[in-house]
N, CA, C and O atoms as a GROMACS GRO file, in nm:
protein
  612
    1MET      N    1   0.089  -0.094  -0.020
    1MET     CA    2  -0.027  -0.033   0.014
    1MET      C    3   0.100   0.145  -0.012
    1MET      O    4   0.217   0.161   0.022
    2VAL      N    5   0.010   0.237  -0.080
    2VAL     CA    6   0.160   0.383  -0.106
    2VAL      C    7   0.050   0.439  -0.073
    2VAL      O    8  -0.066   0.408  -0.099
    3ASN      N    9   0.104   0.545   0.001
    3ASN     CA   10   0.011   0.668   0.019
    3ASN      C   11   0.083   0.779  -0.019
    3ASN      O   12   0.193   0.792   0.035
    4GLU      N   13   0.038   0.886  -0.122
    4GLU     CA   14   0.088   1.014  -0.246
    4GLU      C   15   0.052   1.118  -0.125
    4GLU      O   16  -0.071   1.112  -0.117
    5LEU      N   17   0.095   1.203  -0.034
    5LEU     CA   18  -0.022   1.309   0.026
    5LEU      C   19   0.079   1.459  -0.042
    5LEU      O   20   0.186   1.472   0.017
    6ARG      N   21   0.054   1.556  -0.147
    6ARG     CA   22   0.128   1.665  -0.172
    6ARG      C   23   0.017   1.812  -0.131
    6ARG      O   24  -0.105   1.824  -0.137
    7GLY      N   25   0.091   1.878  -0.102
    7GLY     CA   26   0.013   1.977  -0.135
    7GLY      C   27   0.083   2.135  -0.194
    7GLY      O   28   0.196   2.126  -0.243
    8SER      N   29   0.031   2.246  -0.189
    8SER     CA   30   0.082   2.354  -0.246
    8SER      C   31   0.002   2.478  -0.227
    8SER      O   32  -0.121   2.484  -0.229
    9VAL      N   33   0.101   2.595  -0.206
    9VAL     CA   34   0.057   2.679  -0.154
    9VAL      C   35   0.099   2.830  -0.266
    9VAL      O   36   0.221   2.818  -0.278
   10GLN      N   37   0.067   2.927  -0.328
   10GLN     CA   38   0.101   2.996  -0.406
   10GLN      C   39   0.053   3.116  -0.397
   10GLN      O   40  -0.066   3.138  -0.422
   11ARG      N   41   0.164   3.244  -0.348
   11ARG     CA   42   0.055   3.387  -0.302
   11ARG      C   43   0.158   3.480  -0.420
   11ARG      O   44   0.278   3.460  -0.437
   12THR      N   45   0.077   3.578  -0.488
   12THR     CA   46   0.144   3.626  -0.566
   12THR      C   47   0.071   3.798  -0.555
   12THR      O   48  -0.050   3.817  -0.564
   13THR      N   49   0.176   3.911  -0.535
   13THR     CA   50   0.082   4.009  -0.512
   13THR      C   51   0.139   4.110  -0.602
   13THR      O   52   0.240   4.070  -0.660
   14THR      N   53   0.099   4.240  -0.633
   14THR     CA   54   0.114   4.318  -0.744
   14THR      C   55   0.021   4.454  -0.695
   14THR      O   56  -0.099   4.455  -0.670
   15ALA      N   57   0.127   4.581  -0.691
   15ALA     CA   58   0.040   4.737  -0.663
   15ALA      C   59   0.165   4.843  -0.752
   15ALA      O   60   0.251   4.918  -0.707
   16PRO      N   61   0.134   4.813  -0.864
   16PRO     CA   62   0.172   4.946  -0.900
   16PRO      C   63   0.061   5.076  -0.878
   16PRO      O   64  -0.060   5.085  -0.854
   17SER      N   65   0.171   5.169  -0.900
   17SER     CA   66   0.117   5.354  -0.884
   17SER      C   67   0.160   5.366  -0.982
   17SER      O   68   0.226   5.292  -1.055
   18GLN      N   69   0.098   5.526  -0.996
   18GLN     CA   70   0.206   5.593  -1.097
   18GLN      C   71   0.161   5.719  -1.005
   18GLN      O   72   0.052   5.738  -0.951
   19SER      N   73   0.282   5.802  -1.003
   19SER     CA   74   0.293   5.937  -0.905
   19SER      C   75   0.322   6.041  -1.008
   19SER      O   76   0.439   6.076  -1.017
   20PRO      N   77   0.239   6.093  -1.084
   20PRO     CA   78   0.224   6.255  -1.129
   20PRO      C   79   0.258   6.342  -1.059
   20PRO      O   80   0.229   6.325  -0.941
   21PRO      N   81   0.337   6.479  -1.096
   21PRO     CA   82   0.378   6.581  -0.986
   21PRO      C   83   0.188   6.631  -0.989
   21PRO      O   84   0.090   6.615  -1.061
   22PRO      N   85   0.231   6.707  -0.843
   22PRO     CA   86   0.093   6.773  -0.840
   22PRO      C   87   0.039   6.842  -0.899
   22PRO      O   88  -0.083   6.858  -0.900
   23SER      N   89   0.165   6.933  -0.997
   23SER     CA   90   0.097   7.037  -1.108
   23SER      C   91   0.016   6.975  -1.179
   23SER      O   92  -0.076   7.053  -1.205
   24THR      N   93  -0.008   6.843  -1.240
   24THR     CA   94  -0.088   6.756  -1.329
   24THR      C   95  -0.239   6.731  -1.253
   24THR      O   96  -0.342   6.728  -1.321
   25TYR      N   97  -0.243   6.715  -1.108
   25TYR     CA   98  -0.387   6.653  -1.074
   25TYR      C   99  -0.464   6.766  -1.095
   25TYR      O  100  -0.435   6.885  -1.079
   26ALA      N  101  -0.614   6.689  -1.150
   26ALA     CA  102  -0.720   6.813  -1.201
   26ALA      C  103  -0.773   6.901  -1.148
   26ALA      O  104  -0.840   6.979  -1.214
   27SER      N  105  -0.758   6.916  -0.996
   27SER     CA  106  -0.755   7.014  -0.922
   27SER      C  107  -0.702   7.130  -0.950
   27SER      O  108  -0.764   7.235  -0.940
   28ASN      N  109  -0.550   7.119  -0.996
   28ASN     CA  110  -0.468   7.223  -1.053
   28ASN      C  111  -0.519   7.264  -1.195
   28ASN      O  112  -0.490   7.378  -1.234
   29ILE      N  113  -0.582   7.193  -1.264
   29ILE     CA  114  -0.593   7.206  -1.409
   29ILE      C  115  -0.741   7.301  -1.471
   29ILE      O  116  -0.749   7.384  -1.561
   30TYR      N  117  -0.882   7.225  -1.344
   30TYR     CA  118  -0.943   7.201  -1.422
   30TYR      C  119  -1.025   7.323  -1.302
   30TYR      O  120  -1.042   7.273  -1.190
   31PRO      N  121  -1.068   7.454  -1.315
   31PRO     CA  122  -1.200   7.531  -1.192
   31PRO      C  123  -1.271   7.403  -1.160
   31PRO      O  124  -1.300   7.295  -1.212
   32GLY      N  125  -1.282   7.465  -1.053
   32GLY     CA  126  -1.418   7.399  -0.930
   32GLY      C  127  -1.397   7.278  -0.935
   32GLY      O  128  -1.504   7.218  -0.923
   33ILE      N  129  -1.281   7.184  -0.952
   33ILE     CA  130  -1.263   7.075  -0.892
   33ILE      C  131  -1.188   7.066  -0.729
   33ILE      O  132  -1.083   7.117  -0.691
   34GLN      N  133  -1.285   6.982  -0.655
   34GLN     CA  134  -1.214   6.964  -0.545
   34GLN      C  135  -1.067   6.911  -0.543
   34GLN      O  136  -1.026   6.858  -0.646
   35ARG      N  137  -0.986   6.921  -0.437
   35ARG     CA  138  -0.891   6.889  -0.382
   35ARG      C  139  -0.859   6.669  -0.429
   35ARG      O  140  -0.923   6.579  -0.374
   36GLY      N  141  -0.803   6.657  -0.484
   36GLY     CA  142  -0.765   6.490  -0.436
   36GLY      C  143  -0.912   6.442  -0.575
   36GLY      O  144  -0.928   6.323  -0.600
   37CYS      N  145  -0.970   6.514  -0.623
   37CYS     CA  146  -1.050   6.439  -0.706
   37CYS      C  147  -1.034   6.515  -0.851
   37CYS      O  148  -0.953   6.602  -0.881
   38ASN      N  149  -1.129   6.458  -0.927
   38ASN     CA  150  -1.086   6.422  -1.070
   38ASN      C  151  -1.239   6.481  -1.168
   38ASN      O  152  -1.335   6.541  -1.119
   39LEU      N  153  -1.227   6.456  -1.259
   39LEU     CA  154  -1.382   6.515  -1.352
   39LEU      C  155  -1.472   6.415  -1.302
   39LEU      O  156  -1.586   6.435  -1.258
   40LEU      N  157  -1.418   6.314  -1.312
   40LEU     CA  158  -1.524   6.178  -1.269
   40LEU      C  159  -1.575   6.141  -1.125
   40LEU      O  160  -1.681   6.086  -1.096
   41GLY      N  161  -1.463   6.189  -1.031
   41GLY     CA  162  -1.490   6.166  -0.889
   41GLY      C  163  -1.351   6.166  -0.815
   41GLY      O  164  -1.245   6.193  -0.870
   42CYS      N  165  -1.367   6.129  -0.670
   42CYS     CA  166  -1.306   6.083  -0.590
   42CYS      C  167  -1.192   5.982  -0.599
   42CYS      O  168  -1.087   6.002  -0.538
   43ALA      N  169  -1.208   5.886  -0.665
   43ALA     CA  170  -1.130   5.771  -0.651
   43ALA      C  171  -0.982   5.786  -0.670
   43ALA      O  172  -0.911   5.715  -0.600
   44LEU      N  173  -0.924   5.873  -0.759
   44LEU     CA  174  -0.770   5.958  -0.773
   44LEU      C  175  -0.761   6.102  -0.828
   44LEU      O  176  -0.860   6.141  -0.889
   45PRO      N  177  -0.673   6.172  -0.817
   45PRO     CA  178  -0.682   6.296  -0.841
   45PRO      C  179  -0.577   6.338  -0.927
   45PRO      O  180  -0.508   6.439  -0.912
   46PHE      N  181  -0.569   6.238  -1.034
   46PHE     CA  182  -0.512   6.255  -1.166
   46PHE      C  183  -0.650   6.310  -1.290
   46PHE      O  184  -0.773   6.313  -1.294
   47SER      N  185  -0.556   6.338  -1.362
   47SER     CA  186  -0.654   6.428  -1.491
   47SER      C  187  -0.658   6.321  -1.547
   47SER      O  188  -0.579   6.230  -1.523
   48PRO      N  189  -0.761   6.312  -1.640
   48PRO     CA  190  -0.784   6.224  -1.753
   48PRO      C  191  -0.695   6.208  -1.856
   48PRO      O  192  -0.615   6.295  -1.889
   49VAL      N  193  -0.707   6.069  -1.923
   49VAL     CA  194  -0.631   6.089  -2.034
   49VAL      C  195  -0.695   6.151  -2.212
   49VAL      O  196  -0.764   6.085  -2.289
   50MET      N  197  -0.662   6.243  -2.225
   50MET     CA  198  -0.677   6.299  -2.343
   50MET      C  199  -0.603   6.251  -2.487
   50MET      O  200  -0.482   6.258  -2.509
   51ALA      N  201  -0.715   6.198  -2.587
   51ALA     CA  202  -0.635   6.154  -2.701
   51ALA      C  203  -0.696   6.189  -2.814
   51ALA      O  204  -0.818   6.186  -2.823
   52ILE      N  205  -0.607   6.230  -2.925
   52ILE     CA  206  -0.670   6.222  -3.072
   52ILE      C  207  -0.578   6.074  -3.119
   52ILE      O  208  -0.463   6.031  -3.111
   53THR      N  209  -0.672   6.045  -3.156
   53THR     CA  210  -0.671   5.882  -3.295
   53THR      C  211  -0.566   5.943  -3.367
   53THR      O  212  -0.581   6.044  -3.435
   54GLY      N  213  -0.413   5.853  -3.344
   54GLY     CA  214  -0.331   5.852  -3.431
   54GLY      C  215  -0.240   5.976  -3.460
   54GLY      O  216  -0.157   5.999  -3.547
   55LEU      N  217  -0.282   6.040  -3.362
   55LEU     CA  218  -0.195   6.155  -3.370
   55LEU      C  219  -0.142   6.214  -3.219
   55LEU      O  220  -0.029   6.262  -3.215
   56TYR      N  221  -0.220   6.209  -3.099
   56TYR     CA  222  -0.164   6.288  -2.970
   56TYR      C  223  -0.195   6.191  -2.870
   56TYR      O  224  -0.269   6.099  -2.906
   57THR      N  225  -0.147   6.191  -2.731
   57THR     CA  226  -0.158   6.150  -2.625
   57THR      C  227  -0.150   6.225  -2.520
   57THR      O  228  -0.036   6.266  -2.497
   58ALA      N  229  -0.230   6.259  -2.447
   58ALA     CA  230  -0.209   6.409  -2.314
   58ALA      C  231  -0.264   6.319  -2.174
   58ALA      O  232  -0.331   6.217  -2.186
   59GLY      N  233  -0.221   6.378  -2.033
   59GLY     CA  234  -0.234   6.343  -1.964
   59GLY      C  235  -0.200   6.243  -1.863
   59GLY      O  236  -0.079   6.220  -1.861
   60GLY      N  237  -0.277   6.169  -1.767
   60GLY     CA  238  -0.240   6.032  -1.741
   60GLY      C  239  -0.261   5.924  -1.803
   60GLY      O  240  -0.279   5.932  -1.924
   61THR      N  241  -0.264   5.765  -1.728
   61THR     CA  242  -0.258   5.703  -1.775
   61THR      C  243  -0.333   5.597  -1.781
   61THR      O  244  -0.238   5.529  -1.742
   62ASP      N  245  -0.450   5.487  -1.799
   62ASP     CA  246  -0.532   5.425  -1.749
   62ASP      C  247  -0.496   5.277  -1.711
   62ASP      O  248  -0.581   5.191  -1.684
   63ILE      N  249  -0.355   5.256  -1.712
   63ILE     CA  250  -0.330   5.112  -1.693
   63ILE      C  251  -0.224   5.072  -1.494
   63ILE      O  252  -0.158   4.988  -1.434
   64ASN      N  253  -0.282   5.199  -1.484
   64ASN     CA  254  -0.187   5.158  -1.350
   64ASN      C  255  -0.305   5.194  -1.195
   64ASN      O  256  -0.421   5.231  -1.214
   65ASP      N  257  -0.261   5.179  -1.087
   65ASP     CA  258  -0.363   5.222  -0.988
   65ASP      C  259  -0.397   5.089  -1.008
   65ASP      O  260  -0.501   5.088  -1.074
   66GLU      N  261  -0.349   4.948  -0.977
   66GLU     CA  262  -0.443   4.830  -0.937
   66GLU      C  263  -0.338   4.779  -0.818
   66GLU      O  264  -0.225   4.819  -0.791
   67THR      N  265  -0.431   4.660  -0.751
   67THR     CA  266  -0.364   4.603  -0.638
   67THR      C  267  -0.454   4.468  -0.666
   67THR      O  268  -0.575   4.465  -0.685
   68VAL      N  269  -0.350   4.341  -0.662
   68VAL     CA  270  -0.367   4.211  -0.673
   68VAL      C  271  -0.330   4.131  -0.581
   68VAL      O  272  -0.210   4.116  -0.558
   69ALA      N  273  -0.409   4.077  -0.524
   69ALA     CA  274  -0.376   3.948  -0.420
   69ALA      C  275  -0.445   3.828  -0.457
   69ALA      O  276  -0.567   3.814  -0.458
   70ASN      N  277  -0.339   3.723  -0.496
   70ASN     CA  278  -0.365   3.597  -0.497
   70ASN      C  279  -0.298   3.510  -0.462
   70ASN      O  280  -0.177   3.491  -0.473
   71LEU      N  281  -0.431   3.416  -0.390
   71LEU     CA  282  -0.352   3.344  -0.315
   71LEU      C  283  -0.429   3.158  -0.364
   71LEU      O  284  -0.549   3.132  -0.359
   72GLN      N  285  -0.343   3.080  -0.399
   72GLN     CA  286  -0.369   2.948  -0.456
   72GLN      C  287  -0.324   2.863  -0.368
   72GLN      O  288  -0.208   2.872  -0.328
   73THR      N  289  -0.445   2.728  -0.305
   73THR     CA  290  -0.376   2.623  -0.201
   73THR      C  291  -0.433   2.511  -0.270
   73THR      O  292  -0.536   2.493  -0.334
   74GLN      N  293  -0.354   2.454  -0.243
   74GLN     CA  294  -0.398   2.315  -0.351
   74GLN      C  295  -0.349   2.183  -0.259
   74GLN      O  296  -0.235   2.174  -0.213
   75PHE      N  297  -0.463   2.076  -0.237
   75PHE     CA  298  -0.405   1.949  -0.141
   75PHE      C  299  -0.459   1.801  -0.228
   75PHE      O  300  -0.556   1.779  -0.302
   76ALA      N  301  -0.401   1.757  -0.203
   76ALA     CA  302  -0.422   1.620  -0.269
   76ALA      C  303  -0.380   1.484  -0.225
   76ALA      O  304  -0.263   1.500  -0.190
   77ASP      N  305  -0.407   1.382  -0.212
   77ASP     CA  306  -0.375   1.277  -0.152
   77ASP      C  307  -0.455   1.136  -0.258
   77ASP      O  308  -0.562   1.132  -0.320
   78GLN      N  309  -0.361   1.047  -0.241
   78GLN     CA  310  -0.405   0.919  -0.354
   78GLN      C  311  -0.315   0.807  -0.276
   78GLN      O  312  -0.196   0.811  -0.242
   79LEU      N  313  -0.428   0.693  -0.259
   79LEU     CA  314  -0.392   0.582  -0.199
   79LEU      C  315  -0.419   0.472  -0.294
   79LEU      O  316  -0.528   0.443  -0.344
   80SER      N  317  -0.259   0.393  -0.320
   80SER     CA  318  -0.268   0.257  -0.399
   80SER      C  319  -0.254   0.160  -0.309
   80SER      O  320  -0.210   0.170  -0.194
   81TRP      N  321  -0.304   0.037  -0.380
   81TRP     CA  322  -0.313  -0.084  -0.304
   81TRP      C  323  -0.260  -0.203  -0.436
   81TRP      O  324  -0.295  -0.181  -0.552
   82THR      N  325  -0.211  -0.274  -0.417
   82THR     CA  326  -0.205  -0.392  -0.486
   82THR      C  327  -0.173  -0.499  -0.413
   82THR      O  328  -0.097  -0.522  -0.319
   83HIS      N  329  -0.314  -0.615  -0.533
   83HIS     CA  330  -0.328  -0.716  -0.441
   83HIS      C  331  -0.337  -0.832  -0.536
   83HIS      O  332  -0.445  -0.853  -0.591
   84GLY      N  333  -0.233  -0.912  -0.563
   84GLY     CA  334  -0.258  -1.041  -0.674
   84GLY      C  335  -0.260  -0.971  -0.814
   84GLY      O  336  -0.194  -0.872  -0.848
   85LYS      N  337  -0.335  -1.031  -0.875
   85LYS     CA  338  -0.340  -0.936  -1.023
   85LYS      C  339  -0.434  -0.807  -1.005
   85LYS      O  340  -0.436  -0.725  -1.097
   86HIS      N  341  -0.487  -0.792  -0.925
   86HIS     CA  342  -0.534  -0.656  -0.903
   86HIS      C  343  -0.480  -0.541  -0.870
   86HIS      O  344  -0.363  -0.558  -0.835
   87SER      N  345  -0.521  -0.415  -0.864
   87SER     CA  346  -0.443  -0.315  -0.846
   87SER      C  347  -0.584  -0.210  -0.801
   87SER      O  348  -0.681  -0.232  -0.874
   88ALA      N  349  -0.609  -0.100  -0.691
   88ALA     CA  350  -0.719  -0.032  -0.678
   88ALA      C  351  -0.636   0.098  -0.659
   88ALA      O  352  -0.528   0.094  -0.600
   89ARG      N  353  -0.687   0.214  -0.709
   89ARG     CA  354  -0.616   0.373  -0.637
   89ARG      C  355  -0.770   0.450  -0.563
   89ARG      O  356  -0.886   0.417  -0.590
   90VAL      N  357  -0.732   0.545  -0.478
   90VAL     CA  358  -0.813   0.613  -0.439
   90VAL      C  359  -0.755   0.746  -0.436
   90VAL      O  360  -0.635   0.745  -0.463
   91GLY      N  361  -0.796   0.842  -0.416
   91GLY     CA  362  -0.783   0.963  -0.425
   91GLY      C  363  -0.869   1.092  -0.430
   91GLY      O  364  -0.983   1.100  -0.474
   92SER      N  365  -0.788   1.200  -0.373
   92SER     CA  366  -0.895   1.310  -0.393
   92SER      C  367  -0.794   1.451  -0.367
   92SER      O  368  -0.685   1.451  -0.311
   93GLU      N  369  -0.865   1.566  -0.424
   93GLU     CA  370  -0.768   1.690  -0.416
   93GLU      C  371  -0.876   1.814  -0.407
   93GLU      O  372  -0.979   1.817  -0.475
   94PHE      N  373  -0.839   1.906  -0.321
   94PHE     CA  374  -0.862   2.037  -0.307
   94PHE      C  375  -0.785   2.096  -0.378
   94PHE      O  376  -0.665   2.077  -0.399
   95GLU      N  377  -0.903   2.217  -0.442
   95GLU     CA  378  -0.802   2.337  -0.448
   95GLU      C  379  -0.909   2.418  -0.422
   95GLU      O  380  -1.028   2.389  -0.434
   96HIS      N  381  -0.843   2.561  -0.373
   96HIS     CA  382  -0.915   2.672  -0.362
   96HIS      C  383  -0.837   2.826  -0.389
   96HIS      O  384  -0.730   2.845  -0.332
   97ALA      N  385  -0.897   2.942  -0.483
   97ALA     CA  386  -0.856   3.005  -0.564
   97ALA      C  387  -0.877   3.189  -0.481
   97ALA      O  388  -0.965   3.256  -0.536
   98ASP      N  389  -0.829   3.233  -0.403
   98ASP     CA  390  -0.878   3.372  -0.378
   98ASP      C  391  -0.783   3.498  -0.397
   98ASP      O  392  -0.690   3.549  -0.335
   99TRP      N  393  -0.871   3.531  -0.546
   99TRP     CA  394  -0.809   3.611  -0.608
   99TRP      C  395  -0.894   3.748  -0.590
   99TRP      O  396  -1.010   3.772  -0.624
  100ASN      N  397  -0.817   3.814  -0.540
  100ASN     CA  398  -0.868   3.962  -0.523
  100ASN      C  399  -0.802   4.072  -0.594
  100ASN      O  400  -0.691   4.100  -0.549
  101TRP      N  401  -0.836   4.133  -0.680
  101TRP     CA  402  -0.792   4.264  -0.779
  101TRP      C  403  -0.911   4.424  -0.761
  101TRP      O  404  -1.029   4.445  -0.789
  102ALA      N  405  -0.824   4.488  -0.713
  102ALA     CA  406  -0.893   4.590  -0.731
  102ALA      C  407  -0.843   4.698  -0.837
  102ALA      O  408  -0.721   4.718  -0.842
  103TYR      N  409  -0.913   4.760  -0.910
  103TYR     CA  410  -0.847   4.855  -1.054
  103TYR      C  411  -0.916   4.977  -1.047
  103TYR      O  412  -1.035   4.981  -1.079
  104LYS      N  413  -0.833   5.115  -0.994
  104LYS     CA  414  -0.899   5.225  -1.050
  104LYS      C  415  -0.851   5.335  -1.163
  104LYS      O  416  -0.872   5.454  -1.186
  105GLY      N  417  -0.761   5.207  -1.232
  105GLY     CA  418  -0.691   5.284  -1.349
  105GLY      C  419  -0.752   5.348  -1.388
  105GLY      O  420  -0.722   5.465  -1.410
  106LEU      N  421  -0.937   5.263  -1.428
  106LEU     CA  422  -0.982   5.365  -1.546
  106LEU      C  423  -1.103   5.490  -1.481
  106LEU      O  424  -1.185   5.549  -1.551
  107SER      N  425  -1.085   5.507  -1.328
  107SER     CA  426  -1.132   5.620  -1.313
  107SER      C  427  -1.102   5.763  -1.295
  107SER      O  428  -1.167   5.851  -1.238
  108HIS      N  429  -0.923   5.767  -1.390
  108HIS     CA  430  -0.938   5.920  -1.428
  108HIS      C  431  -0.994   5.995  -1.493
  108HIS      O  432  -1.001   6.117  -1.477
  109GLY      N  433  -1.084   5.868  -1.652
  109GLY     CA  434  -1.155   5.906  -1.692
  109GLY      C  435  -1.092   5.870  -1.862
  109GLY      O  436  -0.976   5.833  -1.846
  110ILE      N  437  -1.120   5.869  -1.973
  110ILE     CA  438  -1.054   5.901  -2.115
  110ILE      C  439  -1.130   5.946  -2.221
  110ILE      O  440  -1.228   5.884  -2.264
  111GLU      N  441  -1.083   6.065  -2.271
  111GLU     CA  442  -1.111   6.151  -2.310
  111GLU      C  443  -1.081   6.137  -2.441
  111GLU      O  444  -0.993   6.219  -2.471
  112THR      N  445  -1.138   6.024  -2.596
  112THR     CA  446  -1.102   6.048  -2.715
  112THR      C  447  -1.209   6.108  -2.793
  112THR      O  448  -1.331   6.124  -2.798
  113PHE      N  449  -1.036   6.145  -2.886
  113PHE     CA  450  -1.200   6.238  -3.018
  113PHE      C  451  -1.101   6.130  -3.134
  113PHE      O  452  -1.000   6.059  -3.124
  114GLN      N  453  -1.210   6.173  -3.255
  114GLN     CA  454  -1.200   6.036  -3.325
  114GLN      C  455  -1.054   6.149  -3.454
  114GLN      O  456  -0.964   6.102  -3.524
  115SER      N  457  -1.075   6.230  -3.443
  115SER     CA  458  -0.939   6.323  -3.532
  115SER      C  459  -0.939   6.464  -3.472
  115SER      O  460  -1.011   6.502  -3.380
  116PHE      N  461  -0.844   6.538  -3.541
  116PHE     CA  462  -0.796   6.641  -3.443
  116PHE      C  463  -0.984   6.770  -3.508
  116PHE      O  464  -1.065   6.829  -3.438
  117ALA      N  465  -0.976   6.759  -3.637
  117ALA     CA  466  -1.101   6.839  -3.663
  117ALA      C  467  -1.227   6.828  -3.535
  117ALA      O  468  -1.281   6.927  -3.486
  118ASP      N  469  -1.262   6.669  -3.492
  118ASP     CA  470  -1.373   6.667  -3.381
  118ASP      C  471  -1.329   6.732  -3.307
  118ASP      O  472  -1.413   6.807  -3.259
  119PHE      N  473  -1.162   6.755  -3.240
  119PHE     CA  474  -1.192   6.822  -3.105
  119PHE      C  475  -1.150   6.946  -3.093
  119PHE      O  476  -1.137   6.991  -2.979
  120LEU      N  477  -1.122   7.026  -3.203
  120LEU     CA  478  -1.156   7.169  -3.243
  120LEU      C  479  -1.247   7.194  -3.239
  120LEU      O  480  -1.264   7.308  -3.196
  121ILE      N  481  -1.351   7.132  -3.270
  121ILE     CA  482  -1.532   7.170  -3.326
  121ILE      C  483  -1.574   7.126  -3.165
  121ILE      O  484  -1.655   7.202  -3.112
  122GLY      N  485  -1.526   7.011  -3.086
  122GLY     CA  486  -1.616   6.976  -2.974
  122GLY      C  487  -1.687   6.884  -2.983
  122GLY      O  488  -1.781   6.876  -2.904
  123LEU      N  489  -1.670   6.789  -3.076
  123LEU     CA  490  -1.727   6.667  -3.076
  123LEU      C  491  -1.741   6.586  -2.973
  123LEU      O  492  -1.640   6.585  -2.902
  124PRO      N  493  -1.838   6.508  -2.932
  124PRO     CA  494  -1.833   6.437  -2.807
  124PRO      C  495  -1.756   6.311  -2.849
  124PRO      O  496  -1.787   6.245  -2.948
  125GLY      N  497  -1.615   6.273  -2.737
  125GLY     CA  498  -1.579   6.186  -2.776
  125GLY      C  499  -1.584   6.027  -2.707
  125GLY      O  500  -1.697   5.987  -2.736
  126ASN      N  501  -1.534   5.952  -2.653
  126ASN     CA  502  -1.563   5.865  -2.614
  126ASN      C  503  -1.504   5.823  -2.466
  126ASN      O  504  -1.409   5.749  -2.441
  127CYS      N  505  -1.589   5.891  -2.379
  127CYS     CA  506  -1.507   5.929  -2.210
  127CYS      C  507  -1.549   5.802  -2.156
  127CYS      O  508  -1.664   5.757  -2.159
  128GLY      N  509  -1.421   5.733  -2.094
  128GLY     CA  510  -1.468   5.629  -1.983
  128GLY      C  511  -1.525   5.639  -1.867
  128GLY      O  512  -1.507   5.745  -1.808
  129ALA      N  513  -1.609   5.535  -1.801
  129ALA     CA  514  -1.689   5.560  -1.700
  129ALA      C  515  -1.615   5.518  -1.594
  129ALA      O  516  -1.542   5.419  -1.597
  130SER      N  517  -1.642   5.626  -1.453
  130SER     CA  518  -1.593   5.621  -1.329
  130SER      C  519  -1.613   5.451  -1.232
  130SER      O  520  -1.723   5.426  -1.183
  131VAL      N  521  -1.516   5.368  -1.218
  131VAL     CA  522  -1.497   5.262  -1.188
  131VAL      C  523  -1.437   5.264  -1.091
  131VAL      O  524  -1.319   5.301  -1.085
  132ALA      N  525  -1.525   5.214  -0.965
  132ALA     CA  526  -1.468   5.272  -0.817
  132ALA      C  527  -1.382   5.097  -0.764
  132ALA      O  528  -1.314   5.076  -0.663
  133GLY      N  529  -1.413   5.017  -0.853
  133GLY     CA  530  -1.300   4.895  -0.837
  133GLY      C  531  -1.357   4.767  -0.859
  133GLY      O  532  -1.465   4.734  -0.809
  134ILE      N  533  -1.275   4.679  -0.948
  134ILE     CA  534  -1.306   4.500  -0.934
  134ILE      C  535  -1.251   4.424  -0.825
  134ILE      O  536  -1.147   4.423  -0.758
  135VAL      N  537  -1.355   4.361  -0.831
  135VAL     CA  538  -1.303   4.231  -0.677
  135VAL      C  539  -1.368   4.107  -0.718
  135VAL      O  540  -1.481   4.076  -0.678
  136LEU      N  541  -1.288   4.026  -0.811
  136LEU     CA  542  -1.327   3.891  -0.825
  136LEU      C  543  -1.364   3.818  -0.690
  136LEU      O  544  -1.296   3.828  -0.588
  137PRO      N  545  -1.484   3.738  -0.703
  137PRO     CA  546  -1.501   3.606  -0.598
  137PRO      C  547  -1.355   3.495  -0.571
  137PRO      O  548  -1.259   3.472  -0.644
  138ARG      N  549  -1.390   3.447  -0.441
  138ARG     CA  550  -1.322   3.304  -0.426
  138ARG      C  551  -1.412   3.219  -0.463
  138ARG      O  552  -1.534   3.219  -0.447
  139SER      N  553  -1.285   3.090  -0.553
  139SER     CA  554  -1.329   2.974  -0.598
  139SER      C  555  -1.302   2.829  -0.480
  139SER      O  556  -1.260   2.828  -0.364
  140ALA      N  557  -1.330   2.766  -0.533
  140ALA     CA  558  -1.278   2.600  -0.438
  140ALA      C  559  -1.338   2.503  -0.550
  140ALA      O  560  -1.425   2.526  -0.634
  141SER      N  561  -1.281   2.412  -0.530
  141SER     CA  562  -1.286   2.266  -0.606
  141SER      C  563  -1.277   2.141  -0.527
  141SER      O  564  -1.224   2.151  -0.415
  142ALA      N  565  -1.312   2.044  -0.561
  142ALA     CA  566  -1.279   1.960  -0.455
  142ALA      C  567  -1.328   1.845  -0.560
  142ALA      O  568  -1.435   1.872  -0.614
  143HIS      N  569  -1.254   1.694  -0.606
  143HIS     CA  570  -1.255   1.607  -0.676
  143HIS      C  571  -1.202   1.453  -0.566
  143HIS      O  572  -1.104   1.446  -0.491
  144LEU      N  573  -1.292   1.364  -0.591
  144LEU     CA  574  -1.262   1.244  -0.576
  144LEU      C  575  -1.263   1.102  -0.678
  144LEU      O  576  -1.349   1.062  -0.757
  145ARG      N  577  -1.188   1.070  -0.656
  145ARG     CA  578  -1.165   0.964  -0.793
  145ARG      C  579  -1.144   0.832  -0.764
  145ARG      O  580  -1.070   0.814  -0.667
  146ALA      N  581  -1.202   0.700  -0.839
  146ALA     CA  582  -1.142   0.601  -0.754
  146ALA      C  583  -1.107   0.509  -0.885
  146ALA      O  584  -1.194   0.546  -0.963
  147ALA      N  585  -1.039   0.423  -0.946
  147ALA     CA  586  -1.027   0.336  -1.021
  147ALA      C  587  -0.961   0.170  -0.926
  147ALA      O  588  -0.903   0.156  -0.818
  148GLU      N  589  -0.996   0.096  -1.005
  148GLU     CA  590  -0.947  -0.083  -1.028
  148GLU      C  591  -0.918  -0.129  -1.157
  148GLU      O  592  -0.995  -0.119  -1.252
  149THR      N  593  -0.802  -0.182  -1.161
  149THR     CA  594  -0.763  -0.226  -1.297
  149THR      C  595  -0.694  -0.350  -1.240
  149THR      O  596  -0.655  -0.348  -1.124
  150PRO      N  597  -0.673  -0.475  -1.330
  150PRO     CA  598  -0.641  -0.599  -1.343
  150PRO      C  599  -0.475  -0.550  -1.384
  150PRO      O  600  -0.439  -0.471  -1.471
  151ASN      N  601  -0.391  -0.630  -1.287
  151ASN     CA  602  -0.253  -0.617  -1.326
  151ASN      C  603  -0.247  -0.727  -1.423
  151ASN      O  604  -0.324  -0.822  -1.419
  152SER      N  605  -0.121  -0.707  -1.541
  152SER     CA  606  -0.110  -0.804  -1.624
  152SER      C  607  -0.032  -0.886  -1.600
  152SER      O  608   0.064  -0.844  -1.537
  153PRO      N  609  -0.030  -1.031  -1.633
  153PRO     CA  610   0.054  -1.172  -1.604
  153PRO      C  611   0.159  -1.163  -1.597
  153PRO      O  612   0.227  -1.264  -1.576
   0.00000   0.00000   0.00000
């Protein structure tokens, strides 16, 4: 009889953020914006990204300001038994994933104009929505398996 037990734990974290100079904060550029806020709310003080497609991009960036904490746990056990011409195996495994992801990068706003002419005449562009954060749920799974196979002579 053989018992195989294994387990693993993996944790990864990331927390990039941007630090533009305070002179570029939205409250220092746009009148009437409360200190520490931007055009879309008070999640971040950064000014929005303004882009003219294929020509120009200015302002902050929407790819940072996130926090990710990933914890994955896995345990498994397998019991093997051989008797004469037969062998049997029984095993189980358990896996748990805890992935918390808070992404505030889109809360700056993104103003995209399709052309320079659209920008000059003030046609509405594509402004990103305010996002408070994305948090993904936890998940767990468990499996039980069994097999009986005859041994060859």
